[in-house]
N, CA, C and O atoms as CSV, one atom per row, in Angstrom:
chain,resi,resn,atom,element,x,y,z
A,1,UNK,N,N,123.224,112.136,84.453
A,1,UNK,CA,C,122.497,111.342,85.413
A,1,UNK,C,C,121.465,110.446,84.715
A,1,UNK,O,O,121.425,109.244,84.978
A,2,UNK,N,N,120.647,110.999,83.848
A,2,UNK,CA,C,119.628,110.207,83.163
A,2,UNK,C,C,120.210,109.301,82.089
A,2,UNK,O,O,119.562,108.347,81.657
A,3,UNK,N,N,121.418,109.596,81.663
A,3,UNK,CA,C,122.016,108.799,80.586
A,3,UNK,C,C,122.220,107.335,80.966
A,3,UNK,O,O,122.451,106.499,80.093
A,4,UNK,N,N,122.139,107.017,82.250
A,4,UNK,CA,C,122.310,105.637,82.706
A,4,UNK,C,C,121.000,104.854,82.703
A,4,UNK,O,O,121.010,103.630,82.830
A,5,UNK,N,N,119.872,105.552,82.560
A,5,UNK,CA,C,118.580,104.887,82.543
A,5,UNK,C,C,118.305,104.299,81.161
A,5,UNK,O,O,118.503,104.960,80.141
A,6,UNK,N,N,117.849,103.058,81.143
A,6,UNK,CA,C,117.532,102.394,79.880
A,6,UNK,C,C,116.488,103.176,79.093
A,6,UNK,O,O,116.553,103.250,77.866
A,7,UNK,N,N,115.525,103.758,79.804
A,7,UNK,CA,C,114.459,104.499,79.128
A,7,UNK,C,C,114.949,105.776,78.459
A,7,UNK,O,O,114.232,106.363,77.648
A,8,UNK,N,N,116.152,106.208,78.784
A,8,UNK,CA,C,116.692,107.443,78.208
A,8,UNK,C,C,117.756,107.162,77.144
A,8,UNK,O,O,118.416,108.086,76.668
A,9,UNK,N,N,117.921,105.908,76.774
A,9,UNK,CA,C,118.906,105.531,75.764
A,9,UNK,C,C,118.301,105.637,74.371
A,9,UNK,O,O,117.084,105.548,74.203
A,10,UNK,N,N,119.146,105.825,73.388
A,10,UNK,CA,C,118.690,105.814,71.995
A,10,UNK,C,C,118.240,104.403,71.640
A,10,UNK,O,O,118.821,103.417,72.093
A,11,UNK,N,N,117.213,104.327,70.834
A,11,UNK,CA,C,116.714,103.042,70.355
A,11,UNK,C,C,117.215,102.877,68.925
A,11,UNK,O,O,116.800,103.608,68.025
A,12,UNK,N,N,118.095,101.927,68.726
A,12,UNK,CA,C,118.689,101.748,67.390
A,12,UNK,C,C,117.641,101.409,66.329
A,12,UNK,O,O,117.847,101.688,65.148
A,13,UNK,N,N,116.530,100.816,66.735
A,13,UNK,CA,C,115.482,100.463,65.770
A,13,UNK,C,C,114.796,101.700,65.196
A,13,UNK,O,O,114.229,101.647,64.105
A,14,UNK,N,N,114.845,102.805,65.922
A,14,UNK,CA,C,114.133,103.995,65.451
A,14,UNK,C,C,115.040,105.205,65.239
A,14,UNK,O,O,114.556,106.328,65.100
A,15,UNK,N,N,116.348,104.981,65.216
A,15,UNK,CA,C,117.282,106.104,65.056
A,15,UNK,C,C,117.036,106.913,63.786
A,15,UNK,O,O,117.144,108.139,63.803
A,16,UNK,N,N,116.715,106.256,62.714
A,16,UNK,CA,C,116.498,106.941,61.432
A,16,UNK,C,C,115.027,106.961,61.042
A,16,UNK,O,O,114.697,107.023,59.857
A,17,UNK,N,N,114.151,106.911,62.026
A,17,UNK,CA,C,112.722,106.773,61.741
A,17,UNK,C,C,112.176,107.928,60.898
A,17,UNK,O,O,111.241,107.747,60.118
A,18,UNK,N,N,112.757,109.094,61.057
A,18,UNK,CA,C,112.263,110.261,60.316
A,18,UNK,C,C,112.539,110.160,58.816
A,18,UNK,O,O,111.937,110.896,58.034
A,19,UNK,N,N,113.415,109.287,58.411
A,19,UNK,CA,C,113.746,109.142,56.995
A,19,UNK,C,C,113.004,107.972,56.336
A,19,UNK,O,O,113.202,107.706,55.150
A,20,UNK,N,N,112.168,107.287,57.081
A,20,UNK,CA,C,111.472,106.109,56.559
A,20,UNK,C,C,110.127,106.475,55.944
A,20,UNK,O,O,109.532,107.494,56.293
A,21,UNK,N,N,109.652,105.634,55.027
A,21,UNK,CA,C,108.294,105.812,54.510
A,21,UNK,C,C,107.281,105.567,55.637
A,21,UNK,O,O,107.588,104.873,56.606
A,22,UNK,N,N,106.102,106.123,55.512
A,22,UNK,CA,C,105.092,106.047,56.567
A,22,UNK,C,C,104.820,104.619,57.023
A,22,UNK,O,O,104.781,104.356,58.225
A,23,UNK,N,N,104.633,103.701,56.092
A,23,UNK,CA,C,104.336,102.315,56.463
A,23,UNK,C,C,105.474,101.706,57.279
A,23,UNK,O,O,105.223,100.937,58.207
A,24,UNK,N,N,106.702,102.034,56.949
A,24,UNK,CA,C,107.858,101.518,57.681
A,24,UNK,C,C,107.929,102.147,59.080
A,24,UNK,O,O,108.261,101.460,60.046
A,25,UNK,N,N,107.625,103.424,59.195
A,25,UNK,CA,C,107.576,104.095,60.503
A,25,UNK,C,C,106.581,103.366,61.403
A,25,UNK,O,O,106.879,103.065,62.558
A,26,UNK,N,N,105.406,103.089,60.863
A,26,UNK,CA,C,104.373,102.409,61.640
A,26,UNK,C,C,104.793,100.996,62.026
A,26,UNK,O,O,104.475,100.533,63.121
A,27,UNK,N,N,105.502,100.308,61.140
A,27,UNK,CA,C,105.992,98.959,61.447
A,27,UNK,C,C,106.986,99.010,62.597
A,27,UNK,O,O,106.912,98.197,63.518
A,28,UNK,N,N,107.917,99.959,62.552
A,28,UNK,CA,C,108.924,100.094,63.611
A,28,UNK,C,C,108.242,100.373,64.949
A,28,UNK,O,O,108.562,99.744,65.958
A,29,UNK,N,N,107.304,101.315,64.953
A,29,UNK,CA,C,106.596,101.650,66.182
A,29,UNK,C,C,105.840,100.432,66.708
A,29,UNK,O,O,105.882,100.143,67.904
A,30,UNK,N,N,105.163,99.733,65.836
A,30,UNK,CA,C,104.399,98.556,66.242
A,30,UNK,C,C,105.308,97.470,66.815
A,30,UNK,O,O,104.977,96.857,67.830
A,31,UNK,N,N,106.436,97.232,66.180
A,31,UNK,CA,C,107.367,96.207,66.680
A,31,UNK,C,C,107.928,96.585,68.056
A,31,UNK,O,O,108.090,95.728,68.924
A,32,UNK,N,N,108.215,97.849,68.243
A,32,UNK,CA,C,108.728,98.295,69.545
A,32,UNK,C,C,107.638,98.213,70.614
A,32,UNK,O,O,107.907,97.813,71.747
A,33,UNK,N,N,106.410,98.591,70.254
A,33,UNK,CA,C,105.293,98.494,71.196
A,33,UNK,C,C,105.028,97.042,71.604
A,33,UNK,O,O,104.629,96.781,72.739
A,34,UNK,N,N,105.247,96.111,70.696
A,34,UNK,CA,C,105.008,94.696,70.978
A,34,UNK,C,C,105.918,94.176,72.096
A,34,UNK,O,O,105.604,93.162,72.720
A,35,UNK,N,N,107.014,94.841,72.350
A,35,UNK,CA,C,107.957,94.416,73.392
A,35,UNK,C,C,107.461,94.762,74.799
A,35,UNK,O,O,107.974,94.235,75.786
A,36,UNK,N,N,106.481,95.634,74.889
A,36,UNK,CA,C,106.001,96.102,76.194
A,36,UNK,C,C,105.406,94.964,77.006
A,36,UNK,O,O,105.710,94.838,78.193
A,37,UNK,N,N,104.574,94.140,76.405
A,37,UNK,CA,C,103.896,93.064,77.128
A,37,UNK,C,C,104.893,92.116,77.798
A,37,UNK,O,O,104.707,91.743,78.956
A,38,UNK,N,N,105.937,91.730,77.088
A,38,UNK,CA,C,106.948,90.838,77.670
A,38,UNK,C,C,107.698,91.513,78.814
A,38,UNK,O,O,108.031,90.869,79.808
A,39,UNK,N,N,107.961,92.809,78.673
A,39,UNK,CA,C,108.655,93.543,79.742
A,39,UNK,C,C,107.792,93.623,80.994
A,39,UNK,O,O,108.287,93.459,82.109
A,40,UNK,N,N,106.503,93.876,80.805
A,40,UNK,CA,C,105.588,93.923,81.954
A,40,UNK,C,C,105.491,92.538,82.592
A,40,UNK,O,O,105.522,92.420,83.817
A,41,UNK,N,N,105.376,91.507,81.789
A,41,UNK,CA,C,105.293,90.142,82.324
A,41,UNK,C,C,106.504,89.811,83.180
A,41,UNK,O,O,106.373,89.193,84.237
A,42,UNK,N,N,107.676,90.218,82.731
A,42,UNK,CA,C,108.896,89.946,83.492
A,42,UNK,C,C,108.937,90.727,84.808
A,42,UNK,O,O,109.583,90.303,85.766
A,43,UNK,N,N,108.252,91.856,84.849
A,43,UNK,CA,C,108.273,92.708,86.040
A,43,UNK,C,C,107.129,92.424,87.006
A,43,UNK,O,O,107.065,93.051,88.064
A,44,UNK,N,N,106.226,91.502,86.683
A,44,UNK,CA,C,105.061,91.258,87.526
A,44,UNK,C,C,105.432,90.944,88.982
A,44,UNK,O,O,104.775,91.472,89.879
A,45,UNK,N,N,106.436,90.125,89.265
A,45,UNK,CA,C,106.762,89.888,90.681
A,45,UNK,C,C,107.135,91.181,91.428
A,45,UNK,O,O,106.713,91.376,92.568
A,46,UNK,N,N,107.902,92.043,90.808
A,46,UNK,CA,C,108.288,93.308,91.453
A,46,UNK,C,C,107.081,94.231,91.582
A,46,UNK,O,O,106.928,94.911,92.596
A,47,UNK,N,N,106.232,94.261,90.573
A,47,UNK,CA,C,105.027,95.097,90.627
A,47,UNK,C,C,104.109,94.606,91.744
A,47,UNK,O,O,103.542,95.415,92.479
A,48,UNK,N,N,103.958,93.289,91.878
A,48,UNK,CA,C,103.111,92.725,92.934
A,48,UNK,C,C,103.643,93.098,94.313
A,48,UNK,O,O,102.865,93.435,95.205
A,49,UNK,N,N,104.963,93.041,94.498
A,49,UNK,CA,C,105.549,93.439,95.791
A,49,UNK,C,C,105.258,94.910,96.075
A,49,UNK,O,O,104.932,95.278,97.203
A,50,UNK,N,N,105.375,95.735,95.061
A,50,UNK,CA,C,105.088,97.159,95.219
A,50,UNK,C,C,103.630,97.383,95.615
A,50,UNK,O,O,103.350,98.122,96.559
A,51,UNK,N,N,102.709,96.752,94.903
A,51,UNK,CA,C,101.284,96.918,95.193
A,51,UNK,C,C,100.970,96.423,96.596
A,51,UNK,O,O,100.244,97.086,97.337
A,52,UNK,N,N,101.508,95.262,96.973
A,52,UNK,CA,C,101.268,94.737,98.321
A,52,UNK,C,C,101.796,95.700,99.385
A,52,UNK,O,O,101.150,95.902,100.413
A,53,UNK,N,N,102.951,96.288,99.145
A,53,UNK,CA,C,103.504,97.262,100.078
A,53,UNK,C,C,102.643,98.509,100.176
A,53,UNK,O,O,102.450,99.053,101.264
A,54,UNK,N,N,102.128,98.960,99.048
A,54,UNK,CA,C,101.241,100.128,99.048
A,54,UNK,C,C,99.961,99.851,99.820
A,54,UNK,O,O,99.511,100.685,100.606
A,55,UNK,N,N,99.374,98.680,99.597
A,55,UNK,CA,C,98.139,98.322,100.298
A,55,UNK,C,C,98.384,98.310,101.804
A,55,UNK,O,O,97.564,98.809,102.574
A,56,UNK,N,N,99.504,97.743,102.218
A,56,UNK,CA,C,99.844,97.701,103.639
A,56,UNK,C,C,99.970,99.119,104.205
A,56,UNK,O,O,99.448,99.407,105.281
A,57,UNK,N,N,100.647,99.980,103.495
A,57,UNK,CA,C,100.836,101.352,103.972
A,57,UNK,C,C,99.533,102.149,103.956
A,57,UNK,O,O,99.284,102.948,104.859
A,58,UNK,N,N,98.704,101.936,102.937
A,58,UNK,CA,C,97.395,102.598,102.904
A,58,UNK,C,C,96.566,102.193,104.119
A,58,UNK,O,O,95.843,103.004,104.697
A,59,UNK,N,N,96.688,100.925,104.491
A,59,UNK,CA,C,95.935,100.413,105.638
A,59,UNK,C,C,96.314,101.070,106.944
A,59,UNK,O,O,95.531,101.069,107.894
A,60,UNK,N,N,97.512,101.633,107.004
A,60,UNK,CA,C,97.951,102.310,108.231
A,60,UNK,C,C,97.983,103.824,108.051
A,60,UNK,O,O,98.705,104.531,108.754
A,61,UNK,N,N,97.185,104.312,107.094
A,61,UNK,CA,C,97.059,105.763,106.918
A,61,UNK,C,C,98.029,106.387,105.943
A,61,UNK,O,O,98.055,107.610,105.806
A,62,UNK,N,N,98.817,105.595,105.270
A,62,UNK,CA,C,99.788,106.128,104.313
A,62,UNK,C,C,99.129,106.695,103.072
A,62,UNK,O,O,97.956,106.443,102.799
A,63,UNK,N,N,99.903,107.461,102.327
A,63,UNK,CA,C,99.412,108.058,101.085
A,63,UNK,C,C,100.406,107.788,99.967
A,63,UNK,O,O,101.572,107.473,100.208
A,64,UNK,N,N,99.931,107.917,98.768
A,64,UNK,CA,C,100.775,107.755,97.584
A,64,UNK,C,C,100.765,109.058,96.802
A,64,UNK,O,O,99.705,109.595,96.479
A,65,UNK,N,N,101.931,109.549,96.507
A,65,UNK,CA,C,102.062,110.711,95.636
A,65,UNK,C,C,102.611,110.208,94.319
A,65,UNK,O,O,103.758,109.766,94.258
A,66,UNK,N,N,101.819,110.265,93.267
A,66,UNK,CA,C,102.203,109.769,91.952
A,66,UNK,C,C,102.507,110.971,91.081
A,66,UNK,O,O,101.626,111.780,90.792
A,67,UNK,N,N,103.756,111.082,90.668
A,67,UNK,CA,C,104.192,112.223,89.880
A,67,UNK,C,C,104.841,111.703,88.603
A,67,UNK,O,O,105.651,110.776,88.646
A,68,UNK,N,N,104.494,112.287,87.490
A,68,UNK,CA,C,105.090,111.858,86.234
A,68,UNK,C,C,104.862,112.887,85.148
A,68,UNK,O,O,104.166,113.885,85.332
A,69,UNK,N,N,105.464,112.612,84.029
A,69,UNK,CA,C,105.297,113.520,82.901
A,69,UNK,C,C,104.806,112.741,81.712
A,69,UNK,O,O,104.596,113.313,80.643
């Protein structure tokens, strides 16, 4: 079931990270982290719709249950 989620896929950039020198490990992590900002920017319209929907529901007594690991 989770194997279809992008977040649960192997990242080819870090597949062999345990065999790299420390500086290279840090470079790989930094390069992957740098991709986050662009991903968030692309999702801003969907995030805005979600927030607007939450605000509307809160206004009518709704609640949000936020669960994560």
